[in-house]
VOGU-3710 file (C-alpha; in Angstrom, 3 decimals, decimal comma):
1> mishscyate> 93,729/97,157/143,653  95,193/93,693/143,252  98,786/94,979/143,106  98,418/95,913/146,770  100,629/93,773/148,973  97,574/92,239/150,678  96,792/90,270/147,487  98,941/87,256/146,754  99,867/85,938/143,311  98,948/82,258/143,272
11> pwrlretelh> 98,170/80,022/140,291  94,782/78,696/141,406  93,515/81,170/143,988  92,798/84,819/144,618  93,844/85,487/148,211  93,329/88,640/150,276  95,351/88,872/153,497  94,078/92,224/154,788  90,757/93,995/154,529  90,801/97,535/153,160
21> ldvlaqsesv> 87,482/99,367/153,250  88,537/101,799/150,516  88,479/98,945/147,964  85,672/96,967/149,564  83,270/97,454/146,652  85,891/96,277/144,129  86,703/93,230/146,248  83,006/92,376/146,430  82,991/92,144/142,644  86,117/90,036/142,260
31> fslanghigw> 85,032/87,668/145,054  81,561/87,175/143,535  80,112/83,704/143,099  77,544/82,798/140,475  76,266/79,965/138,317  74,466/81,874/135,538  71,155/81,684/137,413  72,123/83,028/140,859  74,725/85,691/141,569  76,065/86,581/145,018
41> rgnleegeph> 78,478/89,469/145,354  81,390/88,953/147,717  79,749/90,896/150,549  80,729/90,011/154,079  78,219/87,604/155,592  77,549/90,037/158,430  76,035/92,474/155,916  78,004/95,559/156,900  80,166/97,328/156,028  79,515/96,926/152,320
51> glpgsylngv> 80,151/98,749/149,073  77,227/97,446/147,012  75,013/94,689/148,439  74,066/92,303/145,688  72,036/89,128/145,215  70,838/88,601/141,655  68,676/86,226/139,661  69,333/86,153/135,942  66,463/87,887/134,183  64,834/89,381/137,270
61> hevhplpyae> 64,443/93,070/136,550  62,196/96,031/137,013  61,056/98,309/134,220  61,069/102,084/134,293  60,073/104,769/131,793  62,830/106,106/129,553  63,004/109,911/129,661  62,985/111,865/126,411  63,077/115,617/125,942  60,984/115,024/122,819
71> agygypesgq> 59,109/111,890/121,909  59,888/110,202/118,605  58,409/107,373/116,616  60,201/104,109/117,269  61,868/105,221/120,506  61,875/102,420/123,115  59,383/103,294/125,849  60,795/101,413/128,826  64,143/100,636/130,329  64,976/97,508/132,296
81> tlinvtdgki> 67,247/97,271/135,335  68,578/94,167/137,054  67,465/94,364/140,674  68,909/93,246/143,972  66,650/90,380/145,027  66,231/88,826/148,460  69,619/88,589/150,170  70,278/85,129/151,542  73,937/85,732/152,412  73,376/87,562/155,684
91> irllvddhpy> 74,434/85,930/158,940  74,929/88,617/161,576  77,132/87,920/164,585  76,845/89,414/168,072  79,500/88,755/170,722  78,288/89,647/174,217  75,819/92,087/172,631  78,481/93,721/170,422  77,728/93,372/166,687  80,647/92,075/164,653
101> dlrygtllah> 81,407/95,151/162,562  84,875/95,913/161,263  84,392/99,603/161,952  84,329/98,819/165,671  86,569/96,734/167,873  89,835/95,449/166,382  90,300/93,191/163,397  93,305/91,085/164,445  93,561/88,941/161,305  91,715/88,551/158,018
111> ervldfrtgl> 92,008/86,339/154,956  89,663/85,646/152,060  90,366/83,037/149,400  88,540/82,428/146,138  89,604/78,982/144,947  89,164/78,451/141,202  89,364/74,650/141,507  86,866/74,155/144,322  84,548/77,041/143,507  84,476/78,037/147,185
121> lgrtaewesp> 84,928/81,466/148,726  86,500/81,066/152,143  87,201/83,580/154,903  88,953/83,438/158,253  89,081/86,371/160,650  89,974/87,092/164,235  88,237/89,993/165,916  88,380/91,610/169,343  85,178/93,262/170,479  85,213/96,726/172,109
131> dgrsvriatq> 85,178/95,075/175,552  88,153/92,809/174,741  86,438/89,510/173,866  88,164/87,700/170,946  86,585/85,287/168,481  87,619/83,503/165,310  85,220/83,404/162,359  85,590/80,841/159,576  83,185/80,863/156,646  82,848/79,103/153,329
141> rlvsltqrav> 80,378/79,924/150,597  79,297/78,416/147,294  76,770/79,005/144,550  76,117/75,541/143,221  77,111/74,655/139,675  75,176/71,370/139,916  71,984/72,402/141,758  70,927/75,448/139,765  68,672/77,082/142,379  70,951/76,577/145,389
151> aaisyevtal> 73,600/78,496/147,304  75,029/77,642/150,717  77,186/79,015/153,535  79,097/77,328/156,337  79,648/79,761/159,224  81,691/78,930/162,359  82,531/81,127/165,314  85,028/80,076/168,018  85,612/81,808/171,357  89,335/82,497/171,829
161> ngpatvalqs> 90,261/84,292/175,070  87,494/83,333/177,405  83,791/82,580/177,634  81,477/84,490/175,307  77,782/84,582/174,621  77,282/84,637/170,863  74,251/85,050/168,691  73,975/84,319/164,983  71,131/85,948/163,067  70,618/84,197/159,741
171> elvaneqlpd> 68,330/86,251/157,563  66,504/86,571/154,286  66,257/90,304/153,566  64,417/92,039/150,739  64,657/95,657/149,591  68,078/96,360/151,080  69,134/99,992/151,041  71,461/100,636/148,068  74,019/103,393/147,475  72,841/106,503/145,680
181> gsddprvaav> 72,940/106,597/141,895  75,679/108,039/139,697  75,965/110,284/136,661  78,252/107,734/135,001  76,204/106,088/132,187  77,964/102,793/132,909  76,294/102,615/136,343  72,814/101,176/136,873  69,716/103,199/137,546  68,778/102,790/141,205
191> vesplraeeh> 65,342/101,231/141,632  64,178/101,878/145,186  62,404/99,022/147,000  61,449/97,107/143,849  59,897/94,110/145,657  56,328/93,982/146,991  55,717/91,419/149,721  53,364/88,504/149,044  54,313/86,003/151,764  56,656/85,756/154,761
201> fsegtrlrlv> 57,243/82,585/156,778  59,487/81,168/159,503  59,214/77,945/161,446  61,777/75,731/163,174  64,961/76,383/161,177  63,128/77,245/157,938  62,691/80,718/156,427  60,882/81,925/153,324  59,962/85,172/151,601  57,924/85,647/148,421
211> hrtersglrv> 57,794/88,983/146,609  56,650/90,364/143,301  58,033/93,240/141,263  55,516/96,012/140,826  55,878/96,848/137,126  57,574/93,875/135,463  55,307/91,480/137,364  57,962/88,906/138,253  57,418/86,689/141,294  60,568/85,965/143,339
221> aaaadhlvtg> 60,826/83,409/146,140  63,711/82,657/148,496  63,835/79,903/151,101  66,475/78,847/153,619  67,007/76,007/156,027  69,802/75,414/158,507  71,875/72,867/160,356  73,057/74,034/163,791  75,936/72,475/165,729  76,944/73,922/169,091
231> pegtswttgc> 77,580/73,150/172,751  74,888/72,020/175,127  72,323/74,723/175,682  72,448/76,068/172,133  68,979/77,318/171,182  67,209/79,150/168,385  64,105/81,103/167,596  62,544/82,409/164,383  60,573/85,458/163,397  59,524/87,234/160,218
241> eqdvsrltvt> 58,133/90,412/158,749  57,265/91,371/155,186  60,872/91,970/154,107  62,802/89,976/156,723  62,691/86,359/157,833  65,183/85,512/160,591  66,609/82,568/162,510  68,450/83,587/165,704  70,821/81,035/167,265  72,366/81,682/170,687
251> aslaagqrlr> 75,086/79,782/172,534  77,380/80,254/175,488  80,892/79,311/174,398  83,819/78,513/176,632  87,295/79,325/175,340  87,991/76,998/172,416  84,347/76,063/171,860  82,620/76,791/168,563  79,181/77,308/167,111  78,557/76,227/163,503
261> lvkfvaygws> 75,677/77,150/161,254  75,211/75,704/157,764  72,716/77,690/155,703  71,104/76,320/152,546  69,390/78,915/150,352  67,212/78,361/147,294  65,811/80,856/144,790  63,091/80,736/142,177  61,250/83,209/139,991  58,620/83,297/137,315
271> aqrslpavrd> 56,564/85,722/135,273  53,706/83,223/134,965  53,588/80,645/137,758  51,413/81,087/140,824  52,613/81,864/144,324  52,123/78,265/145,520  54,068/76,927/142,534  57,064/79,207/143,049  56,959/78,648/146,804  56,946/74,877/146,387
281> qvegavataq> 59,809/75,110/143,912  62,154/76,779/146,403  61,030/74,537/149,249  61,854/71,502/147,135  65,220/72,932/146,091  66,277/73,757/149,637  65,202/70,295/150,837  67,318/68,694/148,103  70,287/70,851/149,090  69,925/69,926/152,734
291> stgwdglara> 69,706/66,251/151,795  72,914/66,593/149,795  74,581/68,368/152,711  77,439/70,858/152,743  80,078/68,233/152,034  78,063/66,806/149,140  77,543/70,226/147,566  81,238/71,059/147,925  82,270/67,703/146,455  79,939/68,129/143,470
301> qrdyldrfws> 81,317/71,641/142,949  84,881/70,332/142,840  83,929/67,512/140,443  82,212/69,965/138,073  85,243/72,255/138,039  87,669/69,338/137,643  85,869/68,465/134,408  85,886/72,061/133,254  89,576/72,677/133,945  90,604/69,393/132,310
311> radvevdgna> 89,487/70,847/128,961  89,615/74,617/129,503  92,801/75,369/131,414  95,347/77,695/129,839  98,883/77,120/131,078  101,345/80,006/130,986  105,016/79,483/131,825  107,027/82,593/132,565  104,580/84,933/134,278  102,799/84,005/137,491
321> elqqavrfaq> 100,572/87,081/137,463  99,223/86,269/134,005  98,679/82,637/135,005  96,524/83,729/137,921  94,691/86,334/135,827  93,693/83,972/133,019  92,315/81,378/135,447  90,483/84,109/137,363  88,998/85,232/134,046  87,965/81,766/132,888
331> fhvlqsaara> 86,413/80,990/136,277  84,214/84,075/136,140  83,267/83,591/132,487  82,162/80,052/133,337  80,202/81,329/136,341  78,337/83,754/134,091  76,999/80,974/131,878  77,196/77,559/133,548  73,505/77,349/134,456  72,128/80,353/132,567
341> eqrplpakgl> 69,862/77,959/130,656  68,155/80,188/128,105  68,781/83,432/129,925  70,986/86,352/128,821  74,610/86,854/129,789  74,825/90,380/131,241  77,872/92,516/130,451  78,801/92,346/134,137  77,616/88,781/134,570  75,827/88,449/137,907
351> tgtgydghsf> 78,571/90,296/139,797  76,971/93,756/139,910  74,393/96,019/138,325  76,730/97,957/136,019  75,117/98,763/132,648  71,771/97,970/134,362  72,490/94,253/134,055  71,954/94,398/130,294  73,213/91,964/127,721  74,932/93,511/124,679
361> wdtesyvlpv> 76,509/92,315/121,448  79,689/91,426/123,327  77,923/88,281/124,562  78,157/86,787/121,077  81,420/88,455/120,021  83,563/88,021/123,146  82,093/85,658/125,723  80,587/82,970/123,485  83,778/82,395/121,440  85,587/81,387/124,631
371> ltwtapetvg> 82,756/79,147/125,793  82,312/77,638/122,316  85,851/76,260/122,333  86,023/75,333/126,045  82,486/74,663/127,373  80,205/74,327/124,325  77,364/72,869/126,366  76,793/76,373/127,802  76,548/78,057/124,383  73,481/76,394/122,889
381> pvlrwrhatl> 71,230/77,596/125,743  72,422/81,202/125,333  71,710/81,116/121,598  68,334/79,563/122,356  67,653/82,548/124,615  68,340/84,822/121,645  65,991/82,664/119,609  63,328/82,969/122,318  63,498/86,769/121,932  62,938/86,495/118,165
391> paalerarql> 59,265/87,612/118,342  60,342/90,891/119,965  63,097/91,334/117,358  60,634/90,721/114,513  58,234/93,257/115,981  61,061/95,783/116,405  62,017/95,396/112,736  58,404/95,930/111,674  58,273/99,046/113,838  61,364/100,314/112,013
401> glagaafpwr> 59,860/99,511/108,619  62,247/96,634/107,933  61,948/92,963/107,083  63,451/90,261/109,243  64,508/90,757/112,861  66,173/93,727/114,559  67,790/92,424/117,743  68,268/94,907/120,585  71,583/96,567/121,326  70,976/96,267/125,069
411> tisgaecsay> 68,313/94,216/126,799  67,328/91,822/129,548  63,979/90,454/128,343  64,473/90,935/124,598  63,073/94,453/124,187  65,371/97,310/123,196  66,360/99,311/126,298  68,613/101,981/124,812  67,166/105,477/124,960  69,995/106,743/122,750
421> wpagtaafhi> 69,024/105,507/119,318  72,217/106,455/117,362  74,154/103,987/119,502  71,280/101,621/120,202  68,785/101,209/117,399  71,366/101,988/114,678  73,882/99,412/115,952  72,402/96,743/113,694  75,689/94,829/113,637  74,384/92,811/116,582
431> nadiadaver> 72,324/90,847/114,043  75,498/89,717/112,298  77,236/89,079/115,627  74,455/86,663/116,565  74,683/84,959/113,165  78,454/84,669/113,568  77,999/83,017/116,969  75,561/80,547/115,413  78,040/79,636/112,647  80,915/79,302/115,121
441> ylaatgdeef> 78,852/77,068/117,408  77,834/74,823/114,526  81,417/74,590/113,234  82,655/73,595/116,693  79,871/71,181/117,652  78,017/69,987/114,556  74,746/70,328/116,500  72,356/69,318/113,705  69,183/69,727/115,744  70,115/73,323/116,506
451> argpglellv> 71,170/73,894/112,882  67,766/72,813/111,516  65,786/74,677/114,180  66,827/77,807/116,109  70,075/78,210/114,166  68,341/78,340/110,801  65,672/80,740/112,042  68,280/83,103/113,485  70,284/83,078/110,252  67,245/83,609/108,046
461> htarlwhalg> 65,683/86,465/109,990  68,977/88,309/110,512  69,777/88,002/106,793  66,382/89,405/105,867  67,126/92,551/107,823  70,377/93,181/105,909  68,679/92,692/102,580  65,989/95,188/103,589  68,394/97,659/105,172  70,865/97,856/102,284
471> hrdadgafhi> 70,517/98,913/98,679  72,329/98,616/95,337  73,746/101,786/93,775  74,060/102,581/90,065  77,380/100,749/89,887  75,928/97,651/91,498  77,604/97,890/94,921  75,482/96,963/97,955  75,542/99,715/100,602  74,279/99,820/104,180
481> dgvtgpdeys> 73,619/103,402/105,247  72,895/105,141/108,545  74,296/102,531/110,928  76,560/102,568/113,971  79,432/100,103/114,195  81,262/98,839/117,285  83,051/102,209/117,672  80,606/104,305/119,668  82,471/107,525/118,837  81,070/107,274/115,298
491> alvrdnlytn> 77,384/106,974/114,484  74,933/106,886/111,593  77,627/106,251/109,009  77,608/104,792/105,520  79,188/101,380/105,021  80,755/100,731/108,397  83,326/98,160/107,327  82,839/95,838/110,296  79,062/95,882/109,810  79,330/95,285/106,057
501> lmarrnlaaa> 81,790/92,394/106,306  79,848/90,714/109,093  76,578/91,262/107,201  78,196/89,664/104,158  79,061/86,601/106,230  75,533/86,593/107,660  73,894/86,686/104,219  76,124/83,955/102,821  75,600/81,761/105,902  71,822/82,108/105,634
511> araalrcpdh> 71,907/81,138/101,951  74,028/78,042/102,747  71,725/77,090/105,608  68,640/77,368/103,406  70,294/75,133/100,814  71,349/72,631/103,487  67,875/72,459/105,086  65,457/73,187/102,214  62,339/71,796/103,881  62,865/73,768/107,067
521> awrlgvdgae> 63,753/76,896/105,075  60,580/76,510/102,994  58,512/76,574/106,187  60,103/79,945/106,952  59,078/81,209/103,548  62,549/81,106/102,003  62,522/80,374/98,285  65,281/80,222/95,726  64,860/83,854/94,708  65,287/85,122/98,267
531> aagwrdaath> 68,390/83,022/98,880  69,814/84,203/95,533  69,190/87,786/96,635  71,196/87,179/99,785  74,104/85,739/97,813  73,983/88,642/95,368  74,055/91,223/98,175  76,983/89,414/99,822  78,891/89,268/96,531  78,465/92,999/95,879
541> mavpysarfg> 78,889/94,252/99,454  80,658/97,634/99,559  84,062/97,562/101,281  85,278/101,148/101,863  88,961/101,712/101,067  91,103/104,838/100,908  93,560/104,722/98,023  95,027/107,986/99,311  96,146/106,449/102,609  96,374/102,845/101,454
551> vheqsagftd> 94,052/101,585/104,213  90,511/100,375/104,581  88,133/102,950/105,966  86,225/102,334/109,165  83,279/103,785/107,257  82,907/105,570/103,957  84,704/108,915/104,140  86,148/108,295/107,615  89,714/109,160/106,611  88,539/112,538/105,261
561> rerwnfdatd> 87,418/113,698/108,694  89,463/116,046/110,868  91,625/114,192/113,377  90,894/114,610/117,059  93,403/116,884/118,795  94,946/114,279/121,061  97,839/116,524/122,115  95,369/118,995/123,615  93,437/116,287/125,505  94,891/115,564/128,933
571> gehyplllhf> 94,549/112,270/130,753  91,852/113,536/133,098  89,470/113,916/130,152  89,295/110,201/129,402  86,943/108,525/128,818  86,000/111,173/126,274  82,262/110,426/126,454  82,191/111,858/129,991  83,808/115,148/128,972  82,905/115,946/125,346
581> pyfdlyrkqv> 79,623/116,061/123,395  78,924/113,195/121,046  78,435/115,704/118,231  82,123/116,608/118,462  83,226/112,978/118,697  81,048/111,847/115,779  82,638/114,220/113,265  86,302/113,559/114,095  88,775/110,750/113,518  88,814/109,276/117,022
591> vkqadlvlam> 88,012/105,661/117,856  86,599/104,572/121,205  87,305/100,879/120,714  88,521/98,433/118,106  86,157/98,532/115,140  87,956/98,016/111,836  90,663/96,198/113,810  87,950/93,911/115,203  86,796/93,273/111,633  90,278/91,996/110,763
601> macpddftpe> 90,151/89,555/113,672  86,579/88,421/112,961  87,005/88,155/109,175  90,645/87,048/108,817  90,353/85,892/105,207  89,042/89,243/103,940  92,378/91,055/104,281  95,900/90,422/103,012  98,803/90,464/105,507  99,924/93,774/104,044
611> qkaanfayye> 96,480/95,288/104,469  96,293/94,101/108,056  99,643/95,714/108,856  98,706/99,035/107,244  95,238/99,115/108,782  96,529/98,243/112,241  99,133/101,008/112,195  96,654/103,633/110,957  93,945/102,894/113,512  96,375/102,474/116,415
621> altvrdssls> 97,034/106,207/116,156  93,300/106,938/116,585  92,111/104,410/119,168  91,831/105,681/122,751  90,480/102,481/124,362  87,665/104,131/126,297  86,039/100,704/126,313  87,086/97,493/128,022  86,264/95,696/124,747  89,301/97,060/122,942
631> acvqavmaae> 92,568/95,898/124,520  92,128/92,187/123,823  91,340/92,780/120,135  94,321/95,080/119,759  96,440/92,394/121,424  95,307/89,846/118,842  96,043/92,012/115,831  99,289/93,321/117,310  100,446/89,710/117,585  99,335/88,854/114,052
641> tghrrlaway> 101,131/91,857/112,570  104,354/91,028/114,413  104,236/93,541/117,279  104,932/91,160/120,133  105,792/93,832/122,702  102,562/95,659/121,958  100,564/92,424/122,054  102,022/91,704/125,489  101,096/95,147/126,787  97,519/94,911/125,520
651> lgeaalmdle> 97,211/91,381/126,901  98,174/92,708/130,323  95,551/95,439/130,105  92,806/92,967/129,236  93,918/90,469/131,882  94,086/93,048/134,688  91,030/95,110/133,696  89,191/94,194/136,890  92,009/92,981/139,094  93,528/96,462/138,773
661> nlenntrdgl> 90,216/98,335/138,322  91,557/99,979/135,160  88,160/101,356/134,053  87,399/102,630/137,584  84,050/100,840/137,643  84,884/97,338/138,888  82,822/98,240/141,968  79,722/97,885/139,758  80,697/94,390/138,585  83,281/92,593/136,499
671> hmaslagtwi> 83,756/93,171/132,758  82,843/89,788/131,301  83,968/90,680/127,780  87,415/91,755/128,960  87,705/88,646/131,133  86,858/86,573/128,073  89,290/88,783/126,206  92,151/87,440/128,315  91,592/84,013/126,754  91,084/85,609/123,334
681> alvyglggmr> 94,329/87,589/123,597  96,227/84,445/124,584  94,658/81,887/122,234  93,698/84,063/119,247  96,600/86,437/119,812  99,724/84,620/120,996  98,341/81,268/119,797  97,290/82,707/116,445  94,078/80,657/116,296  91,508/81,534/113,618
691> lhgdgeeavl> 88,543/79,786/112,056  89,123/79,890/108,291  86,483/79,222/105,663  82,744/78,851/105,997  80,209/76,254/107,023  81,250/72,613/106,944  84,524/73,531/105,228  85,664/75,746/108,105  89,016/74,724/109,551  91,005/75,904/112,554
701> gfaprlpeal> 94,336/77,486/111,780  97,211/78,450/114,064  100,074/80,895/113,589  101,539/81,234/117,079  104,304/83,511/118,257  105,306/83,980/121,878  106,714/87,170/123,401  110,090/86,908/125,117  108,389/86,951/128,513  106,822/83,515/128,037
711> arlaftvlvr> 108,537/80,145/127,767  105,389/78,134/127,063  101,683/78,517/126,315  99,374/75,490/126,309  95,622/75,259/125,857  92,871/72,902/124,733  90,020/73,605/122,328  87,028/71,335/121,840  86,135/70,596/118,233  83,246/68,280/117,320
721> gcalrveirp> 83,520/66,544/120,683  87,287/66,055/120,409  89,912/67,741/122,560  92,724/69,379/120,588  95,737/70,146/122,742  98,084/72,883/121,502  101,425/73,395/123,235  103,522/76,336/122,070  107,164/77,028/122,832  109,312/79,762/121,298
731> dtvryaladg> 110,542/77,500/118,479  108,005/74,682/118,196  104,310/73,864/118,347  102,904/70,477/119,317  99,390/69,492/118,227  97,765/66,474/119,896  94,266/65,104/119,389  93,020/63,203/122,426  90,328/61,154/120,701  87,735/61,093/117,950
741> eplrvrhyge> 87,883/61,240/114,183  90,891/62,742/112,363  90,890/66,533/112,384  92,226/68,968/109,801  94,078/72,032/111,061  96,434/74,558/109,544  99,849/75,524/110,848  100,961/78,796/109,220  98,879/77,804/106,199  100,212/74,225/106,015
751> eltlsagepv> 97,388/71,674/106,080  97,775/68,994/108,772  95,576/65,991/109,490  95,716/65,003/113,131  94,821/61,538/114,402  94,124/60,577/117,999  97,235/59,571/119,883  99,603/60,764/117,147  100,977/64,224/118,063  102,458/66,399/115,347
761> ergvpegaep> 105,206/68,962/115,898  106,071/71,889/113,683  108,520/74,734/113,913  107,727/78,391/114,395  109,150/80,475/111,552  111,404/83,396/112,313  109,694/86,755/112,113  111,204/90,201/112,294  109,336/92,677/114,482  108,358/95,725/112,406
771> qepeqpagra> 108,482/99,291/113,634  105,837/99,714/116,300  102,952/102,073/115,513  102,142/105,012/117,736  99,044/105,550/119,834  97,214/108,794/120,719  99,179/110,992/123,115  99,006/109,560/126,602  97,103/106,430/125,558  99,935/104,025/124,785
781> pvdrltgsdg> 99,568/100,754/126,699  102,101/100,012/129,415  103,498/96,698/130,544  101,298/95,889/133,534  102,478/92,313/134,021  105,386/91,729/136,365  107,597/88,704/136,166  107,323/85,715/138,459  109,994/87,338/140,620  107,846/90,454/140,965
791> qgvscgsr> 110,088/92,527/138,718  109,067/94,168/135,477  109,348/92,097/132,325  111,555/93,354/129,527  109,584/93,284/126,302  111,792/95,485/124,135  111,648/99,231/123,594  109,436/101,541/121,566
//
């Protein structure tokens, strides 16, 4: 999509210079605006044409029964789907009774710009109506990062070639008609007309609608107010029905005259508060927005993003396309979480309803690592959301006959929503992923209040599940049977290596936390014997290894399976899950996404360099990357094992996942984990950053190595309130601490102590590039990143 000539490569903007209806749905996703609470897809203000209309509130969903051919004990009963709430984006335009619709008349010019520094989506267009009247439309849109409940639009129309009578219809619309559903499991279930009207109102320039979902019982309110500027004689009227509240503004424009409408929209929802309370909330929010004004909202948006970019920007010298892609990615990752405030982070953010708007384990394993090191203030609230769902996780564990908490594989409210239990219920590794996110957050921030409260509870209850789930064999090894790891083409295995290593970290972290906060641990019922049991299980955790092949096994016996026949699988049959039964996938050596390779990135101290090299080569030949979660991890481990060309290719795949629609489902929303993976591939991969050690002794280490395509990589990570600036060139690395107490870091294993204002430089050791491993037939990554001159980058040969 983005490689089309109508998209420009610019460092701080995504700019579209032509409108192509065949990629309209994809463009709506990439031009989405959100703040973690509100999400507005990049639909045209006029409402049509559209690919997928979308206005979302984080957590607002409808429930629906999960179908089963046969019922089974412990099966989740209900699914949850993020719904399209009241649309406040719509401002319809009529020119001399002709509706502005790009399928009629002539679009003379079009440009849309998403500016990563201002947080504004702007559009300019010139259109000639069927009877020859020309107008210019200029719009700007924002979803406020400072006023959580507020979004706003500035809409201007100018008559160009003569007088015109124009009408603007600003609307709040509920229960918009959505496209039909799909057989693709990555696409959301369509919930028809999920909102039941409770109140509709219009008066003066004010609009309001209040609805309630029928089954989940959530009350949703939307309010709007307007400022109108036009020539003498401009007038307006209002009207409303159950699902529509409308302000209609009319004006007679001479050539060169313009009509401007500024629309302030506020949203609120609650499962508990009364209609008057929710109504008053949105009325107050829209009044505050109007008091601030368009210019004030835009200025606050720019100030917020200035602060973010001052500590989060990644600078890339040598490839303009990658520079744009990483800023695009960081902007959207921030938007997914900035004002989430104890709500989940959906896999697609608030950019679409893909995966039903569910949050998965990739929140903690992909998105939160980026935010932890660049915007840590957004991480605590997300972990507190997980903590708020602890009662449901405890109940789920009891239902499964286990101690502790069993967190859901996919959810919105905290209840398990996966009807396919081998991939859902059995994917217990999410417990350890949550614990890992807690430990990372504490290492980066030192948040003692969180450590003594929600952090400790999360560590304790996740550890209890592992101790109950595993068992000691006759030789004393601790095994975890019947689980599903990150690779969804294997299920119900013994000793998934990723699960076991992450569980080991989880158990040890819980034991340390109980020792560090004995009084708080005692209130949770933790005694010395229980903590000792956790340490014992961690010490004796089984780590499957194949002496025959000299590699770790993804799970016990994995290397004994028959290999998938990749040569007989043509490109049209990927992703495999859409063309082959899971039974066939589960019994073969074929890997959907990085699993053991992810374990090497997540647990860097548990493998020797030689083991990492051997493991990486073995699993490269099996991994088909049918998941957007894979490329960034493979980029990281390719870089660590010396395969710079391969790391570059995988980095490009992660960075362009949505900009090039590589998974063919960008229309349903952006892939937040892969967007976060762009930062991970750059900072963890090319920058070689890892967190070594445990608890208070954890220390950041760096082992950077740039590919030939890049002349410089620079980034900042926040550690304990201090900004650590890392600037990497082919031969040298410069570490600079902006302020704060001295900080220990490692450079290729060498211990350095950095002091504020005293940069330290070190050289980058020479490293020979080993023979590159092979991938499954037809699944080798290609170099998708062009050079700054638009030509392909030479990264070496295979």
